[in-house]
Backbone bond lengths (Angstrom), bond angles and torsions (degrees), N, CA, C in turn:
res aa  C-N    CA-C-N  psi(-1)  N-CA   C-N-CA  omega(-1)  CA-C   N-CA-C  phi
1 M - - - 1.464 - - 1.524 111.58 -
2 M 1.345 116.36 -28.31 1.461 119.66 -176.37 1.514 113.09 -86.44
3 R 1.340 117.97 -14.22 1.463 119.73 -175.88 1.523 112.97 -61.75
4 P 1.348 119.83 -45.24 1.471 118.07 177.88 1.518 112.80 -59.83
5 W 1.360 116.56 -39.29 1.459 119.00 179.82 1.515 111.68 -68.77
6 K 1.339 117.29 -32.16 1.459 119.63 175.88 1.526 110.32 -64.95
7 G 1.341 116.53 -39.55 1.454 119.53 177.98 1.512 111.71 -64.16
8 V 1.342 116.54 -41.72 1.462 120.15 178.11 1.523 110.58 -63.92
9 A 1.341 116.03 -40.93 1.466 119.41 179.95 1.521 111.23 -64.31
10 L 1.315 117.20 -39.67 1.456 119.87 179.73 1.530 111.61 -69.08
11 A 1.328 116.41 -34.49 1.463 119.77 -177.81 1.521 113.37 -87.31
12 S 1.317 118.08 -13.59 1.462 121.03 -174.13 1.526 113.91 -60.32
13 P 1.341 121.46 -40.22 1.476 118.03 177.65 1.526 112.65 -59.78
14 L 1.320 116.90 -42.93 1.460 119.87 178.63 1.519 110.85 -66.53
15 L 1.335 117.33 -40.52 1.459 120.24 179.31 1.525 111.23 -63.28
16 I 1.323 116.30 -39.92 1.459 120.08 179.42 1.530 110.18 -63.66
17 I 1.336 116.47 -42.86 1.458 120.31 179.55 1.531 110.61 -62.83
18 L 1.342 116.32 -43.79 1.459 119.86 179.48 1.522 111.49 -63.76
19 L 1.333 116.41 -40.53 1.464 119.50 178.84 1.521 111.22 -64.30
20 V 1.325 115.84 -41.44 1.467 119.26 -179.02 1.524 110.63 -66.66
21 I 1.341 116.57 -42.58 1.456 120.49 -174.19 1.531 111.86 -75.10
22 F 1.339 116.63 -43.29 1.465 120.46 -172.36 1.527 113.48 -99.34
23 L 1.301 117.43 -42.79 1.464 119.22 -173.33 1.519 112.93 -81.11
24 T 1.315 117.65 -36.26 1.464 120.40 -177.53 1.527 113.03 -60.54
25 P 1.348 119.98 -47.83 1.472 118.57 177.38 1.522 113.20 -60.09
26 V 1.339 115.97 -34.34 1.463 119.24 178.93 1.523 110.57 -66.12
27 L 1.322 116.48 -45.28 1.460 120.14 -179.91 1.525 112.01 -66.26
28 I 1.329 116.49 -32.23 1.458 119.44 178.04 1.529 110.83 -67.03
29 M 1.339 116.56 -37.94 1.466 120.41 -178.13 1.517 113.23 -80.46
30 L 1.332 118.31 -17.90 1.458 120.38 -175.42 1.527 113.17 -59.39
31 P 1.330 120.76 -46.59 1.479 118.83 179.20 1.530 113.18 -61.44
32 T 1.335 117.23 -29.26 1.464 119.97 -179.83 1.520 111.67 -61.15
33 S 1.336 115.97 -33.79 1.463 119.46 -176.64 1.523 112.91 -68.96
34 F 1.331 117.58 -14.07 1.463 120.74 -179.56 1.530 112.23 -101.01
35 H 1.335 116.77 11.21 1.455 120.21 175.75 1.526 109.87 -105.37
36 E 1.310 115.79 167.49 1.453 121.60 -178.66 1.519 110.11 -104.84
37 Y 1.327 115.18 141.09 1.462 120.36 177.45 1.517 109.62 -95.63
38 V 1.324 115.82 127.95 1.465 121.99 178.83 1.521 107.79 -108.76
39 P 1.330 118.64 115.58 1.474 120.15 -179.39 1.522 111.52 -56.32
40 G 1.320 113.98 133.10 1.462 120.00 179.45 1.507 114.26 85.39
41 K 1.334 118.08 -15.00 1.464 121.27 -179.44 1.526 112.61 -118.47
42 G 1.320 116.52 -32.63 1.456 119.52 -179.34 1.512 112.00 107.10
43 T 1.304 115.96 -154.67 1.462 122.28 -176.97 1.518 110.29 -79.12
44 S 1.314 115.50 126.49 1.462 120.18 -180.00 1.526 110.20 -86.44
45 D 1.316 115.83 171.14 1.462 121.31 178.93 1.524 112.85 -87.35
46 A 1.317 117.19 -8.87 1.466 120.59 -178.09 1.520 110.48 -72.64
47 W 1.328 116.02 144.02 1.460 122.17 179.50 1.526 109.29 -96.54
48 T 1.326 115.64 141.68 1.463 120.08 -177.58 1.524 110.00 -156.11
49 L 1.332 114.79 155.27 1.472 121.53 174.09 1.521 112.00 -104.95
50 S 1.321 116.28 4.88 1.466 119.87 -174.02 1.519 112.46 -63.19
51 N 1.330 117.53 -28.92 1.464 119.32 -179.99 1.528 111.36 -64.49
52 Y 1.324 116.84 -29.63 1.470 120.73 179.34 1.529 111.29 -89.97
53 T 1.323 116.52 -41.00 1.469 118.64 -178.71 1.520 112.17 -69.13
54 R 1.329 116.98 -19.33 1.468 120.72 179.88 1.514 111.60 -60.71
55 I 1.330 116.89 -34.44 1.465 120.90 179.56 1.526 110.80 -62.03
56 L 1.344 116.35 -35.44 1.455 120.61 -176.43 1.526 112.48 -86.51
57 T 1.327 117.74 -28.91 1.462 120.92 -172.80 1.521 113.59 -98.74
58 D 1.309 117.80 -24.72 1.462 121.31 -176.54 1.529 109.57 -97.26
59 G 1.335 116.42 121.60 1.452 120.18 -178.67 1.516 113.67 -63.08
60 Y 1.329 117.24 -30.05 1.466 121.20 179.76 1.526 110.71 -62.12
61 Y 1.324 116.67 -45.94 1.461 120.06 -178.54 1.520 111.13 -75.01
62 R 1.329 117.49 -33.88 1.465 119.54 175.66 1.523 110.55 -62.25
63 E 1.324 116.49 -38.73 1.463 120.20 178.50 1.528 110.81 -63.83
64 I 1.318 117.24 -39.45 1.465 120.49 179.69 1.522 110.49 -66.06
65 V 1.329 117.12 -42.78 1.465 120.14 178.05 1.525 110.24 -63.04
66 G 1.326 117.12 -46.44 1.460 119.97 178.74 1.515 112.17 -62.50
67 R 1.332 117.57 -40.06 1.462 121.79 177.97 1.523 110.54 -62.88
68 T 1.321 116.85 -40.30 1.465 120.78 179.99 1.530 110.95 -64.58
69 L 1.330 116.68 -45.76 1.462 120.03 -179.88 1.526 111.17 -67.28
70 L 1.328 117.16 -38.76 1.460 120.27 177.37 1.520 110.82 -63.48
71 M 1.318 116.90 -43.41 1.453 121.08 177.65 1.525 111.09 -59.89
72 G 1.332 116.69 -43.76 1.458 119.81 178.61 1.518 112.45 -63.39
73 A 1.341 116.82 -40.34 1.463 120.26 -179.68 1.527 111.35 -66.88
74 I 1.327 117.73 -42.36 1.463 120.67 -178.57 1.528 110.57 -67.19
75 V 1.316 117.02 -45.23 1.468 120.26 179.90 1.524 110.21 -63.03
76 T 1.315 117.61 -41.27 1.467 120.58 178.78 1.526 110.75 -62.59
77 A 1.334 117.27 -44.34 1.466 120.80 179.33 1.524 111.35 -63.78
78 L 1.328 117.37 -42.49 1.462 120.00 -178.98 1.521 111.99 -67.90
79 T 1.318 117.28 -40.93 1.464 118.94 178.06 1.523 111.33 -64.34
80 F 1.330 116.94 -33.42 1.467 119.09 177.22 1.519 110.95 -70.08
81 V 1.331 116.69 -46.34 1.469 120.44 -178.56 1.528 110.87 -62.54
82 L 1.314 116.92 -41.38 1.462 120.40 179.92 1.519 112.69 -80.09
83 G 1.326 115.94 -32.82 1.453 119.38 -173.07 1.514 114.98 -82.88
84 Y 1.342 117.46 -30.12 1.465 118.67 -176.14 1.531 112.00 -65.20
85 P 1.328 119.91 -49.30 1.474 118.16 177.47 1.523 112.71 -59.77
86 L 1.337 116.52 -37.58 1.459 119.33 179.37 1.518 110.88 -66.93
87 A 1.327 117.20 -43.04 1.464 120.29 178.53 1.527 111.22 -66.09
88 L 1.328 117.11 -36.81 1.463 120.61 177.94 1.525 110.65 -65.33
89 F 1.326 116.31 -41.27 1.468 120.18 176.68 1.527 110.99 -62.93
90 M 1.317 117.22 -43.59 1.465 121.13 -179.27 1.518 111.83 -64.45
91 A 1.327 116.79 -34.38 1.460 120.33 -178.74 1.518 112.82 -77.70
92 R 1.327 117.21 -25.59 1.459 120.54 -173.83 1.535 113.22 -105.55
93 T 1.309 118.85 -6.40 1.456 120.90 -176.06 1.527 110.64 -88.49
94 T 1.315 116.01 -176.96 1.462 121.86 179.73 1.525 110.21 -73.73
95 P 1.333 117.94 160.51 1.473 120.01 -180.00 1.524 113.67 -57.05
96 F 1.339 117.24 -36.36 1.463 119.47 -179.41 1.520 111.17 -63.62
97 W 1.333 116.68 -50.46 1.460 119.58 -179.02 1.519 111.53 -69.95
98 R 1.336 117.57 -29.37 1.460 119.52 176.39 1.535 110.00 -65.40
99 A 1.321 116.35 -44.16 1.466 119.26 178.66 1.523 111.38 -65.08
100 T 1.340 116.22 -39.72 1.464 119.95 178.87 1.518 111.28 -64.56
101 A 1.339 116.78 -46.38 1.463 120.23 -179.61 1.525 111.15 -65.85
102 T 1.326 117.37 -38.09 1.466 120.37 178.27 1.519 111.02 -62.82
103 L 1.338 116.33 -41.72 1.461 120.21 177.93 1.522 111.26 -62.49
104 L 1.331 117.26 -42.29 1.459 120.53 179.42 1.529 111.55 -66.49
105 V 1.343 116.35 -34.01 1.465 119.70 -178.74 1.524 110.88 -70.96
106 I 1.324 117.27 -43.73 1.463 120.14 -174.67 1.523 112.52 -87.66
107 F 1.330 118.09 -10.23 1.468 119.85 -178.14 1.526 113.03 -59.01
108 P 1.353 119.78 -41.57 1.480 118.19 178.23 1.521 113.47 -59.43
109 L 1.338 117.78 -24.08 1.457 119.87 179.72 1.519 111.75 -69.21
110 F 1.339 117.26 -19.34 1.462 120.28 178.43 1.528 112.19 -78.07
111 L 1.325 116.86 -15.27 1.457 120.93 -178.53 1.521 110.28 -90.73
112 N 1.316 115.22 148.86 1.451 120.67 178.61 1.528 110.35 -64.21
113 L 1.330 115.77 142.13 1.461 120.89 -177.82 1.526 111.75 -62.27
114 V 1.315 117.39 -36.71 1.463 120.68 179.13 1.526 110.30 -65.86
115 V 1.338 116.45 -40.10 1.463 120.49 179.59 1.524 110.43 -62.63
116 R 1.313 116.78 -44.05 1.464 119.97 179.71 1.533 111.30 -65.27
117 S 1.308 116.43 -37.83 1.464 119.48 179.15 1.524 111.00 -67.06
118 F 1.321 117.30 -42.60 1.459 120.00 177.29 1.527 110.96 -66.00
119 G 1.324 117.29 -31.82 1.456 119.88 174.57 1.512 111.81 -60.74
120 W 1.323 117.55 -41.28 1.455 120.90 177.91 1.529 111.58 -69.97
121 I 1.313 117.36 -30.27 1.468 119.37 174.51 1.518 110.19 -62.57
122 T 1.342 115.96 -42.44 1.462 120.33 177.82 1.521 111.84 -62.66
123 I 1.313 116.59 -36.35 1.464 120.75 -177.36 1.526 111.74 -77.68
124 L 1.349 117.42 -39.94 1.462 121.41 -170.70 1.518 114.59 -98.90
125 A 1.313 118.79 -1.17 1.464 120.89 -177.92 1.529 111.10 -63.17
126 N 1.324 115.87 165.01 1.465 120.27 -179.53 1.520 112.03 -58.35
127 R 1.312 116.50 -34.16 1.461 121.17 175.28 1.525 110.04 -113.05
128 G 1.324 115.33 33.57 1.449 120.41 179.98 1.514 112.36 -86.35
129 I 1.310 115.45 -170.62 1.460 121.37 -174.47 1.526 111.38 -63.49
130 V 1.327 116.98 -44.90 1.467 120.59 -175.67 1.525 110.86 -66.05
131 N 1.314 117.48 -51.13 1.468 120.52 -178.00 1.519 111.99 -65.81
132 N 1.320 118.13 -40.11 1.467 120.09 177.90 1.517 111.44 -63.01
133 F 1.330 116.44 -39.81 1.468 119.89 179.08 1.524 111.17 -65.74
134 L 1.332 116.99 -45.60 1.459 120.41 -179.33 1.527 111.99 -64.48
135 M 1.329 116.64 -36.10 1.469 119.18 177.63 1.524 111.14 -73.83
136 D 1.325 118.03 -33.59 1.466 120.68 179.74 1.521 111.94 -66.54
137 I 1.332 117.14 -35.38 1.461 119.55 -179.19 1.531 112.05 -89.93
138 G 1.344 116.70 -1.23 1.452 120.85 173.70 1.509 116.23 86.22
139 L 1.323 118.98 11.61 1.466 120.12 179.87 1.530 111.96 -75.02
140 I 1.324 117.75 -30.59 1.458 121.47 179.52 1.531 108.43 -132.96
141 D 1.331 115.66 155.54 1.460 121.10 178.36 1.528 112.39 -99.30
142 S 1.311 116.21 -27.22 1.466 121.11 179.60 1.520 108.36 -134.42
143 P 1.328 117.59 158.15 1.468 120.15 -177.08 1.527 112.89 -61.55
144 I 1.324 115.12 143.08 1.463 121.98 173.94 1.527 108.26 -88.19
145 R 1.296 116.52 136.71 1.463 119.66 -179.77 1.527 109.83 -77.48
146 L 1.320 115.08 108.79 1.452 121.39 -178.69 1.522 112.51 -114.47
147 L 1.314 117.08 -3.95 1.461 121.55 179.34 1.518 110.58 -116.63
148 F 1.335 115.06 160.65 1.459 122.77 178.18 1.522 111.91 59.23
149 N 1.324 115.87 36.96 1.459 122.03 175.28 1.526 108.20 -154.44
150 L 1.331 115.31 -177.40 1.465 119.87 -177.18 1.524 111.66 -64.68
151 T 1.310 117.88 -33.43 1.466 121.47 -178.36 1.521 111.31 -60.27
152 G 1.316 116.99 -49.31 1.460 120.28 -179.86 1.514 112.39 -63.72
153 L 1.335 116.48 -40.91 1.462 119.76 179.46 1.526 110.99 -63.51
154 V 1.327 116.92 -44.18 1.463 120.65 -178.49 1.526 110.66 -63.59
155 I 1.325 117.32 -43.44 1.466 120.64 -179.71 1.525 110.62 -62.64
156 G 1.327 116.63 -49.22 1.456 120.16 -178.05 1.517 112.96 -65.03
157 L 1.320 117.41 -45.02 1.463 120.56 -178.11 1.519 111.71 -70.71
158 T 1.325 117.89 -33.37 1.464 120.26 176.07 1.526 110.56 -62.56
159 H 1.323 116.68 -43.56 1.463 120.46 177.72 1.523 111.15 -63.35
160 I 1.325 117.63 -39.14 1.463 121.08 -175.39 1.519 111.74 -72.60
161 Y 1.338 118.22 -39.42 1.462 120.79 -173.48 1.520 113.74 -101.09
162 L 1.314 118.21 0.86 1.464 120.50 176.41 1.529 112.33 -59.65
163 P 1.337 120.66 -41.69 1.476 118.85 179.21 1.518 113.53 -58.41
164 F 1.322 118.41 -35.07 1.461 120.32 -179.84 1.530 110.77 -64.70
165 M 1.326 116.70 -43.07 1.456 120.30 178.12 1.518 111.09 -65.28
166 V 1.326 117.65 -42.93 1.465 121.26 -178.50 1.522 110.65 -61.82
167 L 1.318 117.62 -45.07 1.463 120.65 -177.74 1.527 111.48 -66.25
168 M 1.338 117.15 -37.43 1.468 119.56 177.38 1.528 110.68 -67.31
169 L 1.322 117.04 -42.02 1.461 120.36 179.80 1.521 111.32 -69.43
170 L 1.325 117.14 -37.75 1.461 120.58 179.44 1.517 110.97 -60.20
171 S 1.319 116.95 -43.69 1.464 120.29 178.20 1.525 111.58 -62.35
172 A 1.345 116.98 -40.97 1.460 120.28 -179.86 1.522 111.67 -67.59
173 I 1.322 117.71 -40.62 1.466 121.06 -178.87 1.520 111.00 -68.48
174 Q 1.318 116.98 -38.61 1.460 120.14 -179.70 1.526 112.21 -67.24
175 N 1.322 117.46 -22.29 1.467 120.82 179.29 1.521 113.16 -82.84
176 I 1.327 117.47 -5.64 1.468 119.81 178.21 1.528 108.89 -76.43
177 P 1.320 119.52 125.29 1.473 120.98 176.89 1.532 110.15 -63.57
178 R 1.304 115.22 125.78 1.467 119.00 179.46 1.517 111.60 -65.84
179 D 1.330 117.43 -23.36 1.462 120.53 179.41 1.521 111.67 -62.08
180 V 1.346 116.52 -33.17 1.460 119.74 -179.09 1.524 110.19 -65.89
181 E 1.324 117.13 -44.90 1.458 120.66 178.96 1.525 111.15 -67.65
182 Q 1.327 116.82 -38.78 1.460 119.99 178.97 1.528 111.38 -66.63
183 A 1.328 116.63 -36.32 1.466 119.76 177.22 1.521 111.05 -64.91
184 A 1.330 116.56 -39.31 1.462 119.65 177.35 1.523 110.81 -65.86
185 A 1.333 116.54 -36.90 1.467 119.71 179.08 1.520 111.22 -66.00
186 T 1.324 117.21 -35.86 1.463 119.75 179.10 1.526 112.02 -69.40
187 L 1.339 116.40 -19.68 1.468 121.23 177.08 1.530 111.57 -93.45
188 A 1.331 115.58 20.84 1.471 123.45 174.13 1.521 113.26 71.61
189 A 1.321 117.60 22.96 1.467 120.37 175.57 1.523 109.56 -80.32
190 G 1.323 117.08 133.51 1.456 121.07 178.52 1.515 112.03 -75.76
191 R 1.326 115.61 173.17 1.456 119.60 -176.92 1.517 112.29 -65.16
192 L 1.330 115.86 -40.59 1.462 118.37 179.62 1.519 111.62 -65.49
193 R 1.337 115.76 -40.66 1.458 118.94 179.45 1.525 111.09 -67.05
194 I 1.313 117.50 -38.30 1.462 120.82 176.66 1.516 110.32 -62.82
195 F 1.336 115.68 -41.14 1.465 119.08 -178.03 1.522 111.19 -65.80
196 F 1.344 117.25 -47.72 1.458 119.66 -173.64 1.525 113.03 -79.19
197 T 1.321 118.24 -23.25 1.466 119.84 -178.32 1.522 113.79 -101.89
198 I 1.332 117.66 -17.84 1.471 120.00 -177.00 1.526 111.08 -123.83
199 T 1.327 116.24 -61.00 1.465 119.79 -172.45 1.520 112.11 -63.29
200 L 1.323 116.60 -52.63 1.465 120.15 -177.00 1.531 112.59 -62.96
201 P 1.352 119.92 -47.04 1.473 118.01 178.66 1.524 113.43 -63.31
202 L 1.340 117.66 -37.09 1.462 119.76 -178.43 1.529 112.39 -71.37
203 T 1.308 117.45 -19.79 1.467 120.05 177.78 1.524 112.19 -95.95
204 A 1.326 117.29 8.36 1.467 120.50 -179.23 1.524 113.21 -56.92
205 P 1.344 120.18 -41.02 1.477 118.38 176.92 1.522 112.87 -60.79
206 G 1.327 117.29 -40.03 1.457 120.21 177.44 1.520 111.93 -67.34
207 I 1.340 116.85 -38.15 1.465 120.23 176.85 1.521 110.31 -62.61
208 L 1.328 116.38 -44.54 1.458 120.54 -179.25 1.524 111.03 -64.77
209 A 1.333 116.94 -44.57 1.462 120.09 -179.78 1.527 111.32 -64.75
210 G 1.324 117.11 -44.06 1.460 120.24 178.22 1.518 112.18 -64.53
211 S 1.328 116.95 -38.51 1.460 120.16 179.99 1.530 111.15 -66.61
212 I 1.332 116.58 -42.00 1.467 119.70 177.99 1.522 110.33 -61.92
213 L 1.328 116.07 -46.06 1.460 120.13 -178.37 1.522 111.45 -61.11
214 V 1.330 117.14 -48.40 1.461 120.54 -178.14 1.527 110.86 -66.49
215 F 1.318 117.31 -41.99 1.470 120.27 -178.52 1.527 111.06 -63.14
216 V 1.329 116.60 -46.01 1.464 120.10 -178.93 1.524 110.95 -65.09
217 L 1.325 116.74 -42.93 1.463 119.73 178.63 1.530 111.40 -64.30
218 T 1.329 116.59 -35.81 1.463 120.22 -177.87 1.514 111.81 -69.34
219 I 1.323 117.78 -48.19 1.464 119.58 -176.00 1.524 112.22 -71.53
220 S 1.340 117.70 -17.32 1.459 120.66 178.95 1.525 112.64 -103.71
221 A 1.337 118.22 2.36 1.464 121.29 -178.65 1.521 110.17 -68.13
222 L 1.324 116.65 143.24 1.454 121.73 -178.76 1.528 112.86 -120.11
223 V 1.335 117.29 -49.21 1.461 120.73 -171.18 1.526 111.24 -63.13
224 T 1.329 116.59 -52.03 1.467 119.57 -177.52 1.520 112.40 -65.21
225 P 1.339 120.89 -46.45 1.466 118.80 175.56 1.528 113.17 -61.14
226 R 1.334 116.24 -31.29 1.459 118.49 179.62 1.530 111.02 -68.66
227 L 1.336 116.56 -38.75 1.463 120.56 -177.08 1.526 111.86 -83.46
228 L 1.320 118.15 -45.20 1.462 121.23 -176.69 1.529 112.61 -84.81
229 G 1.326 116.25 -24.34 1.455 119.32 178.87 1.517 113.74 -91.60
230 G 1.331 115.96 -19.60 1.451 119.18 179.81 1.517 112.47 75.26
231 P 1.326 117.25 -177.70 1.470 120.50 -177.43 1.532 113.98 -76.35
232 T 1.316 117.77 -14.88 1.474 119.96 -174.60 1.525 113.35 -100.03
233 Y 1.332 117.58 -32.54 1.462 120.09 -178.05 1.531 107.66 -89.92
234 K 1.317 116.33 95.89 1.459 121.68 -171.11 1.528 111.64 -97.43
235 V 1.331 114.84 146.75 1.456 123.59 166.16 1.530 106.50 -123.72
236 M 1.315 117.48 -179.02 1.452 120.29 -173.36 1.530 112.49 -59.11
237 A 1.324 117.61 -43.13 1.465 120.27 -176.76 1.525 111.30 -65.28
238 T 1.323 117.32 -44.38 1.463 119.67 179.20 1.523 111.60 -69.63
239 L 1.330 117.17 -33.01 1.464 120.46 175.97 1.526 110.31 -62.88
240 I 1.327 117.00 -44.76 1.466 120.94 179.17 1.528 110.25 -62.62
241 Y 1.323 116.54 -42.62 1.461 120.42 179.00 1.526 111.03 -60.40
242 D 1.319 117.39 -45.14 1.459 120.70 -179.12 1.529 111.63 -65.35
243 E 1.325 116.36 -38.54 1.465 118.80 179.55 1.522 111.04 -63.39
244 F 1.318 116.77 -40.00 1.463 120.28 -179.40 1.527 112.30 -76.47
245 M 1.326 117.55 -51.81 1.456 122.20 -166.60 1.526 114.05 -91.20
246 L 1.318 117.71 -31.52 1.460 120.24 -177.03 1.525 112.12 -98.43
247 K 1.320 116.61 -49.56 1.461 120.04 -178.32 1.530 113.11 -86.93
248 L 1.342 116.76 -16.43 1.467 122.27 -175.76 1.527 112.29 59.46
249 D 1.330 114.91 24.51 1.466 121.04 178.91 1.532 107.94 -91.33
250 W 1.312 116.31 81.49 1.456 121.04 -177.20 1.526 113.27 -65.90
251 P 1.322 120.47 -38.72 1.476 118.81 177.46 1.526 112.96 -58.67
252 S 1.336 117.77 -45.69 1.466 119.88 179.14 1.519 111.01 -67.07
253 G 1.337 116.83 -44.40 1.464 119.47 179.23 1.510 112.10 -60.58
254 T 1.334 116.63 -40.76 1.464 120.24 179.40 1.520 111.45 -65.73
255 S 1.341 116.95 -43.50 1.466 119.73 -179.79 1.523 111.06 -64.94
256 F 1.329 117.67 -40.17 1.461 120.19 177.91 1.531 110.59 -65.37
257 A 1.330 116.38 -37.16 1.470 119.60 178.38 1.525 110.83 -64.98
258 F 1.331 116.87 -39.80 1.461 119.71 178.15 1.527 111.03 -68.42
259 I 1.318 116.96 -36.56 1.466 119.39 177.42 1.518 110.50 -63.98
260 L 1.334 117.35 -42.48 1.459 120.33 177.03 1.519 111.04 -63.53
261 T 1.321 116.68 -38.28 1.467 120.58 177.50 1.521 111.18 -64.46
262 L 1.321 116.93 -43.14 1.466 120.42 178.72 1.524 111.21 -64.01
263 I 1.336 117.24 -39.28 1.460 120.36 176.76 1.523 110.32 -61.49
264 T 1.327 116.09 -43.68 1.465 120.59 179.29 1.515 111.38 -63.19
265 L 1.335 117.24 -45.70 1.466 120.41 179.82 1.520 111.32 -64.87
266 A 1.330 116.78 -36.93 1.472 119.85 178.19 1.523 110.98 -64.81
267 I 1.321 116.78 -39.50 1.463 120.44 178.57 1.525 110.35 -65.28
268 I 1.329 116.79 -44.52 1.467 120.40 179.41 1.525 110.26 -63.95
269 W 1.346 116.98 -42.03 1.463 120.19 179.30 1.527 110.78 -63.95
270 G 1.327 116.74 -44.55 1.462 119.69 178.92 1.518 112.21 -63.71
271 A 1.325 116.49 -40.65 1.460 119.53 178.12 1.517 111.21 -65.60
272 G 1.328 116.38 -36.13 1.466 119.08 176.98 1.519 112.25 -64.32
273 R 1.319 117.10 -39.26 1.468 120.25 177.20 1.522 110.72 -65.72
274 I 1.334 116.26 -40.73 1.467 119.18 177.31 1.520 110.54 -61.90
275 A 1.330 116.29 -41.76 1.464 120.14 -179.92 1.522 111.41 -64.14
276 R 1.344 117.34 -40.79 1.463 120.09 179.57 1.529 111.16 -67.22
277 R 1.337 117.14 -40.12 1.464 119.45 177.58 1.526 111.06 -65.39
278 W 1.340 115.84 -40.37 1.456 119.29 179.24 1.514 111.10 -63.51
279 S 1.348 116.28 -45.43 1.462 119.45 -178.85 1.515 110.98 -67.17
280 G 1.355 116.71 -34.62 1.455 119.32 177.08 1.518 112.57 -68.77
281 G 1.341 115.84 -34.38 1.456 119.80 179.89 1.500 113.53 -74.03
282 T 1.355 116.66 -28.14 1.459 119.68 -179.23 1.515 112.80 -94.12
283 A 1.356 116.04 -8.73 1.458 118.32 -177.80 1.522 111.05 -69.62
């Protein structure tokens, strides 16, 4: 009976530190989100819910929220489509090629995020590498707009967060017992059937974990959307930044930050329920 309490007692110092460091600043900012910002004067003492209801009533903010979620969904899907074959190759190849592929996958993480974003600007600009190549070979007559829109953001964020998806999938694939796949092969199951009936279902927890990680990181990213999206193509993170740093509208920025946090927590909670139902169904 005392073992659970001993665990709580041992973990309580760390929990207290985490609460003080992470939860206290959030609670301090929460009342600010219910005040009104008066241009030229600052935050007023009046209480209001308009900062939160604005997301639901104003089409401009609804579009930004929808754009952010769409961007997260597309980047998550692309990282999965690109990352699963790579992770499968890394898990099934020889140790030498596995080490080589792992190094190539994690190498972009050693580079500064700003440097990688500026690299994509060089590649995707109107007179960048991609457009110049397409015009040189005669496929297009004028540059294609690849920056300051959803296309540029998706390309840049997919490149940045692909390693996270690959590493999560690699761990899940390596945990699959090879005996299960070999047993299916001895029963005359083809490679495609083995993949869709054994490999893919057994890696579902890794797929779910990688998808949650990439989606949350994507919708909360600031640097890359700021550089590749420009000042006009806004997502939730850049909107929050502008409210705080440019407009000095702390009540609106705080409320938008809490809305983004609630969206993130709702996604994690929903994914957790899906994971529990899946594990219960396969148990």
